[in-house]
C-alpha positions, 0 to 999 in steps of 0.5 A, a space after each residue: 340739351 348735353 355736353 355731346 351737343 355743346 362738343 358738336 359746336 366745339 368743332 364746327 366753331 373750330 378755326 372760326 371762333 375765338 379761344 378768348 383770354 382769362 384776364 386778371 389784374 392785382 387793383 381788381 382783386 383789391 377792389 373785389 377783395 379776392 381773386 377775380 378771372 375775367 373771361 373777356 368775351 368783349 374780344 370774340 369776333 363781333 365783339 361779343 360771345 353772341 358769335 359763338 350762338 350765331 356760327 353753331 346754329 347755322 352751321 348746323 343748318 343743312 345747307 338749302 335750308 341757310 341758302 333761303 335766309 336767317 332771320 333773328 331778333 335781338 338789340 345788337 349782339 346777336 344781331 352782329 353774330 348771326 350777320 357776321 355767321 349769316 354773310 360767312 356761310 353765304 346766307 342773307 339774314 334780316 334782323 329786328 332790332 328795337 329802335 333803341 338799340 345802341 348806334 354802334 349795334 344798329 351800324 355793325 349788324 347793317 355793316 355786316 350786310 343785314 337787312 335791319 326791321 325796327 320795332 318798338 320794344 314797348 309796344 311791339 312783340 318781336 317774336 310775331 314780327 320775327 314769325 311773320 317776316 319768317 312765314 312770309 320770306 321762307 327763312 329760317 328764324 335763329 332765336 337770340 338764347 332759346 334754341 337748342 344750338 345758340 345754348 349749345 354755342 355758348 356752352 362753348 364759353 363753358 369749355 373754355 372757362 373750366 380748361 382754363 380756370 384749372 390751368 389758372 388753379 381755380 377748381 372751386 369759384 363762383 362763375 357769374 355770367 350776364 344774364 338776359 334770356 339765359 343762353 350763356 348761363 344755361 350753356 355754360 352750366 352744363 358745360 361746367 357740371 361736365 367738366 368743371 363741377 366744382 364751378 358753380 355759374 350764376 347769373 348776373 342781371 340788372 336791377 330791375 331786370 332781375 327776372 333770372 335772379 327772381 325765377 330761380 328764387 321762385 321756382 317758376 317763370 317770371 317776368 319783366 314788368 317793363 320791358 326797356 328804361 336801363 342801359 344794360 340794352 343787351 340783356 334785357 330780355 321779357 323773361 327767362 327761356 323756356 329752355 334755357 330756366 329748367 337747366 339753370 334751375 338745376 345747375 345755378 346758384 343764386 343771381 345777383 343784380 346790380 345798379 346802373 352806376 356799379 355796371 359803368 362803374 366797372 367798364 371804366 375799372 375794366 378798361 383801366 386796369 384789364 385794358 379791355 371795352 365792356 359794354 354796360 349788359 357785357 360789365 355786370 358780371 363784373 360788376 357783381 363780382 367787384 361790388 357784390 362781394 359778400 354775396 359770393 363764396 370762396 377766394 376766388 371768382 370769375 366772371 364774364 365781360 360778355 360784350 364791347 358793342 358799346 356807343 361813345 356817348 355811354 363809354 365816355 360817361 362811365 370812363 369819368 368814374 374810373 
């Protein structure tokens, strides 16, 4: 993985992905105790950064391979990104989704024309299911994070962060990234290394599912003891990827873990003061910026709001905390 692959992905994404805005609010700054720049990937196509990686991976396939179809496994955001990108390329898509994924994400994936295959994330292995269906149907598996072209696509967000932060006069700061398996964190890290070395990427995760934070501390891949039981469904993964972890270990600062309540409060503040809708997993980096200031260095911080696909019930719960 290198910057050339990310730049190639950016060329394929030109005219297809949105250049999402970098937002700020004096009130958000006051709560955080420093300037906060929010990269609003919740405004990307399909409501999350995952569209970037999906388009990058599918557009890189030979046409005859795409025609046979794509398979992916996802709790919802990668699913919708793959479904949208596959449909745009005229390719069928099959998505293996946990049965407890938010209803909005399941409906959104089906609405984009994909076939949804449910599974129990606590008792079944999504990798095994995906590999089996790929072999049976001749489909190409596009993994959610441990895939070079997916990482490259997510890295295009890092190119934008580097440009937008510089335009706003920020050349040295922590960049907090909502982190599951590490696709966006590693892609953004590679982009910042090449384009804005003064910006330091750092993973943000839910407490109890902070495998990347623990892996960075130990220097080896650590696995989460459980695979469900947190509202931040979008970033609950078993462990960092074999491709993503070495990149994060080389380029990232320490991780930050936030509580469910902090994620919900961040969602409420983002809606009230930035006028954006965030899902819990997409709000953990903002929660880290707002409520873990003692763990952050510098007068400014950049954070991603990586997804906005949230069920109404959870969003209503968050708004009671505004």
